[in-house]
N, C-alpha and C positions, 0 to 999 in steps of 0.2 A: 671832194668826196661825193660819191653818188649813193643814193639810198635805193636798195633793192626794192623794186616795185611790189614784189610779193610779200615783203616783210610785214607791212602793216596789216593786210588782210589775214596773214597767217597768225600774227599775234592776237588779232581780234577773234579769230576762230578758236584759238586755244583758250582765250579768256572766257568765251561763251561755254566751251566744253567744261572748263574748270568751275565756272559759276553755277552751271546747271548741275554738275556733279555734287558740288558743295551743298546746294539747296536740297537736293533729294537725299543726300547723306544725313542732313539735319533732321529730316522727317522719316529717317530709317527706311528708305527705299533702295532697292538694288542699283548698283552703278550702271548696270546694263540699260535700265530705263532712262537714266540720265544721258547716256550716249545717244540713244535713239531720239530723245527729245532735242538734244543739241543738233543732231542731224537735220531734224525738221526745221529748226530755227535758222540753220545755215543754208538750207536749200532754197529752191525757187518758191516754196510755199511760205518761207520766212523772210530773212534779210537778203537772200539771193547772193550771198558771198561766194557760194560754190555752185556754179551753174553746171559744170561738168563733173559728175560724181565718179567717173570711171577711174581716175587716179586714186581716189580715196578707197574705192572698192578693191582695187588691186593691192593696195597696201594693207587693207583689212584682211584680204585672203592670206597674207603672210602671217597675220596674227592668229588665224585659225590653224595654220601650219605649225606655228610655235606652240600653240595650246596642245595640239596632239603630241608634239615632242615631249612636253612636260608630262602629259598623261601617260605616255609610254614609259617614262622614267619611274612613275609611281605604280605602274601596273604589275601585278603578280600573275604571270601566265598560268600557274597552277590553279589559281582561283578563277581565271578566265575560262579555263577548260572545264573546271568543275561546274560552271554555270551555263553549259552548252544548251541546256533545255530552254533557258530564257533567251540567250543570244542567238542561237541558230534556229531551233524549232519554233520558238516564239516569234522571232522576227519574220520568218517565212509565213507563218500563220497569219500574222498581223497584216502583211502585205496582201496576202490572198483575200482577207476579209475586206480591206479597203478597196481593192479592185472590184470585188463582187458588189459592194455597196455602190460604187461609182457606176457600174454597168446597170444596176437597178435604177438609179436616178436617171441615167441616160435613156432608159426605156421610156420613162415618163415624158422626157423632153425631146425624144426622137433624135438623140445625138448619134453621130457616126461612131463606130467602134473605137477608132483611134483617139477620139476626144475623151471618151469614157475611160480608156486605158490611161491616158495622160493624167486625168484628174485623180484616178486611183493611185498612180505612182506618186504624184505630188503630195497627197495628203498622208501617204504611208511613211514618208521619211521624217526624221526628227532633226532638229538643229543641234549639231555637235557643239557649237560654241555656247549656246544657251544652256543646254543640259549639263555640260561639263563645268561651266562657270558656276552654276548654282550648286552642283555637287561639291565643288571646291570650297565655295563660300560656307557651306554647311559642314565642312570637314569630313565628308563621307567618301572621298575618292578611293581611299585604300580599303574600305570595308567590303564585305562580300556583296552587299547591295550595290555599292558603287562599281565594283568590278563587273557585276552582271549588266549594269546599265552601260558601262563602257563597251562590253561585248556586243550589246545590241547596236550601239552606234557604229562600231567597226563593221559588223555584218551588214548594216544598212548601207554604209559607204561602198562595200563590195557589191551589194545588190544593185546599187544605182548604176553601175557599169552595165549590168544586164538589162536594166530598164532602158538605157540609151540604145542598146542594141535592139531591144524589142520594138521601140518606137521606129527605129530604122527599117525594120521589116514591114511595119504597117504603112509607112510612107514611101516605101521603095528605095530606101537608102542602103543598097546592097554593099556600098563601099565600106560601111562600118563593120561588115561581117567578113572581111578578107581573112584568109587563113593565117596570114602573118600577125594580124591584130589579135585574133583569138588565141593564137599560140603564145604571144607575148603576155596577154592577160592571164592565161593559164599558168605560165612560168612565174609571173609576179605573185599570183595568189598562192601557189604551192610554196614559194619561197617564204612568204609571210607565215604560213601555217607551220612550215618546218622550223622557222626561227622561234615561234611561240613554243613549240614542242621541245626544242633544244634547251631553251632557257627553263621551261617547266621541269625538265629532267635534271636541272641543276648542273648542266654542263659548263665548263669554264669558258668565259668570254673575257678577253683582255684587249684593252686599247693601248697600243704600244707607247703612245705619247702622253697618256693621262698623268702618270707619276711625275713627268718632267714639267708639267704646267702648273703645279701647285703654287709656285712662287712667281708666275708670269701671268698676271690678270689680263693684260692686253691680248696675249696669245690664247687665253682661255675663251675670250669672246669669239675670236675668229675660228678656233677649233670647234666650238659648240655650234656656231652658225654653219660651218662646213658640213658637219654631221647632219644637222637638221635639214638644210636645204639641198644638200647633195643627195641624200637618200630620197628626199621628196621629189627631186628632179628625176632620179632613176625610176621611182615608182610611176611617175607620170609618163616617162618614156616607154614603160611596159604596158601602158593603157589603163593603169589604176589611178586613183586620186593621189594628189600631192600629199594630202593629209595622212594617208595610210603609210607612205614612205617615211614621213616625219615620225609617225607613231612607232614604226619599226626601229628608227634611229634611237628613239627614247628607250625602247626595250633593251637595245644593246648597251646604252649608257648605264641604265639601271642595273643590268646584269653584271657590268664591269665595275660596279661600285664607284662610279665616277660622277654620281648625281650632285654632289655638293658643289663642285666648281662649275659644272654645266648649268645647274639651275641658277646659281648666283650670277653667272655671266650673262644669262639671257633674260632674267626676270624683267628688267626695265623695257627691253624690246617687246616682250610679250604684252606688257601692260599698254604700251602705246599703240601697237599695231592691232591688238584685239579690240581696243577701244574704237579704233578707226573702222573696224568691221561693223560695229553697231551704229556708228555715225553714218556709214554708207547705207544701212537699212533705213535710217531716218530720212536720208536724202531721196530715197525712192518714193516716199509718201507724197502724193499730190493731194493736198488738202481740198482744193477746189473740186477735183474729180470725185473724191470721197464724199464731199458734202452734197454733190448732185445725186449721188447714188447711195446715200447713207443707209437706207433700210435694207436693200439686198446685200450690201457689203457686210453690214452688221450681222445679218442672219447667216451669211456664209462663214464669217469668222467664228461665230458661236457654234455652228454645225461642225466646223473643222476641229476646233479645240475640244469640244465635248465628246464627239464621236471617237476621235483619236485617243482621248483620255480613257474612255470606257474600254476600248479594245485593248489598249496596253495594260490597263488595270486587270482585266480578265486573264491576260497571259501571265502576269506575275502571280495572280491568285492561283491559277492552275499549277504553276511551278512550285507552290508551297509557301509563298509569303502570306502574312496576315493581310486582312483586307485594308487596314490603315496604310501599311507599307505599300500595298499594291496600288491604291488610289494615288498615293504620293508619287510613285513611279510613273503612273499614268499621266499625272500632271507634268512631270519633268519631261516626258517624251511627247507631249500633246502637239507642240507647234511644228509646222513644216520646217524643213531644213535648208541648208545652203544649196544642196543639190536640187531642191525644188525650184529655185531660181533658174538653174541650168536647164532643167527639163521644160520649164515654162518657155524659156527663150527658144529652145529647140522646137517646141510646139508652134510658136509664133512664126519662126522661120519656115517651117514645113507647111504652114497654112492650116494647121489643126485648129487653132483658135484665131479669132479676128483681132484687130487693133484694140477695140473696146474690151474684148475678152482678155487680151493680154494685160491691159491696164488693170482690169478687175482682179486678175490672178495675182499680179504684183502687189496690189493694195491689200488683198486678203492675206497673202504670205507675210508681207511686212508688218501689218497690224497684228497678226497672230504672234509674230516674233516679239513685237513690242509689248503685247499684253501678257505673254506667257510668264514672265517673272512674277507679275502680280497674281496670276492664277496659282503658281507654285507656292508663293508665300502665303496666300489665303488658305490653300489646302493644308499647308504645314501647320498653320496656326489653329485651324479648326479641328484637324484630326490628331495633331501632335503624335505623328508616327514614331514608334520606338525603333530607330535604326541605329545600331551600335557602331560608333566610329572604330577605326582600327586601333 
């Protein structure tokens, strides 16, 4: 018999993730932080067990896709539409404020316009994985507050496509603006809006195979995965994000009243893959690079988290929420998101930011993601916002 060479490192990596999670669980810290810390320990800044983080990052992206599928199942489109002032008007306003702030900072440091635009886009997006995970942990996903926050995240994902196109204009990437690509994105966006409206009007949605899978757990797993990743792939093919397609799939499953077998079949997959997403964030952290530039990085992290928290809090306050709930929402949406990594990589490839600037951006985004759960928990304990669960 031969021993698989990857078996030992894999077992050790899982043991580190489990031990870190158990330790932070005992001191009542969110599991998200445990996964990030485990990623740091496993990466080149720690034990060096995982030198190439790309496979972990790709598996983690599946976890975000599964998370959006679950969120879609719990989303009530009528509430989503009811909160359009927060999700649509508020999100667009917040993006505009962040871009204006970035251009103001750019004037002080003589940045080119495309660099200021890139920074504004990066800090205007929020992490779907972090925000939804914390909403779920606090039992607020199905509340109107939770539905409004989900709406913000969905609109941000759609807006991120426009951000990529805008950066293409500034750096001369005309290929990204081909008529076919624009038409596909328009079709995908309209289809998602039509689906939300259809379900909100309580129109019938039926999955022909759902009733036949109640006594076939093995087929339930493959059926649910097909819906999640199949619609995610279709959404990606239309130029939108994979997560949006998975969200649409969750809406369909929820409207068809098939959530019980779908959520049960996919729950373990979501736990593993979403945990790997946060591990991949920890793998990005280069502790030696951060230590050499600790002061500017710390200032940037504080600026990003606090400014984004203030902007989002004001939007919720204008929309009619109390100031405690508004500040809590601002904390939930304060950190840069998954698309921030994508935009930063585009900026580095296009020469908008240098190698050091790219590493600085990665460090600030990853640290903001790692610290965000602590910020949210501290805000929740200090303010004790009264947000009624469903």
